[in-house]
N, C-alpha and C positions, 0 to 999 in steps of 0.2 A: 819673619812678623811673629811677636814673642805673648807670652800671656798677659805679661802690664803691657801692651798695648790695646786694651780692650777702648773701645770708642765711647766716648759720653752717651748716656741713652737718654732719650726725652720721653718724659710721663704723657707727654699731649704733642701731636703733630706741628707745625708749622703755620702761623695763622688759622690757629686754629680758631678763636674769636673773631679774625680779621675780615675785612670785605674780601671776597673772592669770588670766582667764578667757577662752577664746575667745566672739566676740560673735556672736550666732543671729541669722538672720532675724526671724524673731516672738519674742517672749515666750510661756511659755509661763502658761496660766490658773492664778492663783494665785501665779505666782512672781515674785519679788523682782528680778528678773531683768532687765539693758539688752538691749534687741536692736536691730537696726537700723533696724527699721519702726517700734519704739515708744520707742527710745531707754530712760530709767531709766521705770517704770511709775508710777503713780499715787502706789502707798505709801509711795516714798521722796524724793515732794514732801510728806507731811505731818508735821508734827513729831513727832517719838517720843512727847510727852507726851499728844498726842492717837489714838497709837496707830498712827501712822507706821512706817518700817521705814528706816535711813539707807542710800543707797546704796553700794554693795558697792565695795569698794578695787579687789576684783579686776576689777571691771567699766571703771574708769576706766583703771585699765595695760591691759588688754585693749584696749580702745578706741584709748587713746594708743599702743600699741605696733603695732596694725594703721596708724595715720592714718600714724606717722611712719617705717614699714617702708615703705608708697607714697612718702613724701616721699625716703626713701633711697633707691629705687629710681631716682624721678625725676634728685637729685640725680648718680647714675651714669649718666646718659642714656641710660638704658633704656628700654625699651616693653611693649607687649602684643602680640603674634602675634594674628590673628583669633580670635576665642572667639564659636561660633553662638550658645550658652546665653548667654553676655552679651547681644548683638545682641538676642536676641528680648526678654531680661528689659527693655531702655531702650528697646525700640521702632527699632532699628537705627543704625547709626554714622551722624554728623551728619557734612554736606559740611565737607571740609578735614581732617577726621581723618585721620592716617597712623600706620601700624603697619608692625613689621618683618615680612620674611617669614619661611616657615617652616624657610629656611635660615640664618638672621641672617647673609646678606651682603646685606641690600636692604631696601627700603623699598615698600607700596604707598601711594597716593596716594588718598584717597576724592573721587568728585564730585558725589556725588548725598547728597541727606537722606534719614534712615530707612532707611540701607543692610545688608536682613539677607545680602545675599548674601557666602561666599568669595570671594574675591579671587583664589585658587587652584584655578580650574575647570581640566579636563583636557582644553579642546579653546577654540574661540576666541570664547567667548560672551563677546558684553561684559555689564560686573557693573556698570560704575561705578567700580573700581577700575581705577588705570592704575598704570604702573612709575615710582617717583620716582628713585630711586640703587640699583640692581644693581651686586654688583662678580662677576663672573666670564665663563666661555665657556660656551655651550650646546651642547653635541655630538647630532648623533643621527646616527647608525649604522644600517647595513642598508637602504638604500634601494632598491628594486628595481625594482617594479613599479605599487606601488599608492602613492596620493597618501598625503599625511603632513600631520596638523593637529599644529602646534604646541602645549602646553599651555601657559597663561597663565605658569608660572614658566618655562621655558623661553624663550618668548618675553621677557620684562621683561627681559634678556641684551642686552648692544650687540650681541654678536660671536657670530654662528651659523655651526659648522664642519657641513658634512654630507657624509656618506662616506659607501658602497657601490656596488654594480654595477648601473647601470640601464639594464633591460632594456625598457624603456620610457619614455615621457614620462612624467616625474614632478613633480609640483605638492606645494610647500611652503605649506599656509594659514595667513598669516599672523592676526592680531586684525587688526579694522579701528580702527587707534590712532593717532593722531600722534603718531610716534614715528620714527627712522631705526635702521638697522642696518647691521653688515658682515657680508654674507654671503658665507662661503667654502666653494667648492665642490672637494673633493676626492674627487669620485664619479668612475667608471670606466665603460666601456660606452658602448654607440650611441645609450643615449634622452638627451635634454636633460633641463636641470632648469628653474623657471619657480618662482618666489617670486608670492605673490598672497596676497589675502585672497578670501574664499566669492564674493563675488559683483563684486567689482571686477576690475581692471588688474594688471596684474603684470609679472618683469620675470626678462628669461633671463639665468643667471648660466653662462657656459663652462665644461666643464669644466676644471679647474686653476687657475681664477682666482676673484677676489673682486668684489664689488660693492655699493658702498654703495649702502642704499634707502632711501626717505623714503614712508613713512605720511601719509594726508592725512585721515586718518577717513574712506574710502572704499575706495579702490585702495592701491599701493602704485606709485614712480616712481624712476628712475634719478637720483639726486644728480647725478652728472655724465654726460654723456649722450657718445656716441659723436662722435669731433671731425669736422670735413670743413672746407673752405674757407671756409666763413661762421661754422661755430661753437666754439668753445674745447671741449676738453674730450677723451674718454679715445683713444688713438692706440694701433694695433696698430703694432709694429716688423715692417718686414722686411729681408731682405738681397739681394731681386732686382735687379739692375742693368736688366730688361728691362721693368718695370710702368709702366702709366701711372696705378697709383690715385692718387687724391686724399682718402683714407682714410687713409693707412698713411704710416709717417715711416719714414725710411732708416735703416740701424743703421749704422755706425763702418765696420762690413767691406762695404757697400755702397758707401760712399764712397769708403774703399781701393780698391775696384776700378778705378769710373772715372774717380779719380786718375790710375793705375796705367797706364789704359787712355789715356788725354789726356796723358800726359806725353811731351813732347816727345822727349826724351832729347838727343843731341847729336851734332852731324853728325863723322859718320866720313870722308868722302871723298866728292870730287865727282870723275865721270870727263866726258870730254867726246868726244862723235864726231861728224867730218865726213864720214865712210864709211861703210857697212855695216861691222858687227862683233861680238862678240860681248860683253853687259856681265855680269861676274861679282859678284857681291855683296862687299863688303868683309866679315869676320869679324866677329859683332853684329850687324848692322844686320835691323829688324826691320819700316820701313817705309822707300819711298825717295821721291821728288820729280824728279818728272820734268818738264823743259821742250826743248819744241820748237820751233824758229825756220826758217820755210819762206824760201826767197831771194827778193829781189827779182826782179821781171821786166826784162827787157833794157830801154834805150830805144832809140829811133829817129827816123832824121832825114832830110829829105828837100832835099838841096843845089839842086835846082832851084827853089825856092821860098822858102829859106832858112828853113825851119822844121822843127825836132824836135819829137818827141815823147819825156817821161819815163816809164821804166817803173815798175809800180806796187810798193808796198812789201811784204815779207814777212810771211805771217800767223805766228799767238804762238799756242798753247796750253800748260796747266800743267796736272799732275795730282797729288795724293796716294797714294799706295798701300801697303795690306800688301803684305807680299813672298809672293809664292804658288810662287814655284820660287826656285831658287839659280841657272840661270843664263839669261838674256834673247840672243835673238838681236835685233841690229837692225841695222834697213834701211833705207836713206836711196835715196831713188828721185833718179834723173838730172837736171839743171835743163834748161828745155825753152824755147826760142826763140820 
């Protein structure tokens, strides 16, 4: 079949305004009416000259009207939500069946044959149905102390928003599906919020944050882990300038603070002292660089032997200091021979 083989779509079912009769499940005894179970009764198959009864035009119109109404429904891209009576009548939905949800904003996909279960259970039971395509956001409010189990229709959404005043640690129970969610924790209070399956592992979602979590059919794991020096992932920002953490990243504010501290500024003045005195910093000075040289030792000689001894070189020390006071007393000792 090719895409160009698209059959004609009809805007109205066959016999929409014609004389027709609804088709019952069974034919009444002695009746010549057609039914779903029998079709046209035997009397309509016998020639009229032999006592037979011609098929009813109302039945033809009724049958074709129903069939073409189904075709029109399919042409419009529509489906049928779960129907318990229909499921029991056919022995359960087959695997691969796809039906719209009760909100008409998503679909359920069936994964098992002969499925009689309603996909939209009020707890985390596995029914064989899984969410296929679902639009919208599920919001749970009023979380406080008790654990909460998501209904299947809530869990079918890709984004779950949780609100409430947590007075204790609260678990939100998800179905053990192979599916991903974005969970947004807008709760307040002292308790923690963990998303998990009934028996499997879970993920803590901090207050005021969101986490992408993935179900593997057993438990839940975080899609992106917390970052460290060996693993890429989610990183918390920090403006601290004295932290030695290897799991947080510096903000521009922290970088600026460090840059301001390390900036050397400009040279304002140079003062030299060869004798004791007082140093008064130039206005605007924040740090000082101090260099000290010691005088060299004096030389000595002995004329009787024609020999001489040279003096030792002077010592040197240097330091860089924040300005602790406005005035410094400079003390220079006297030389010694």
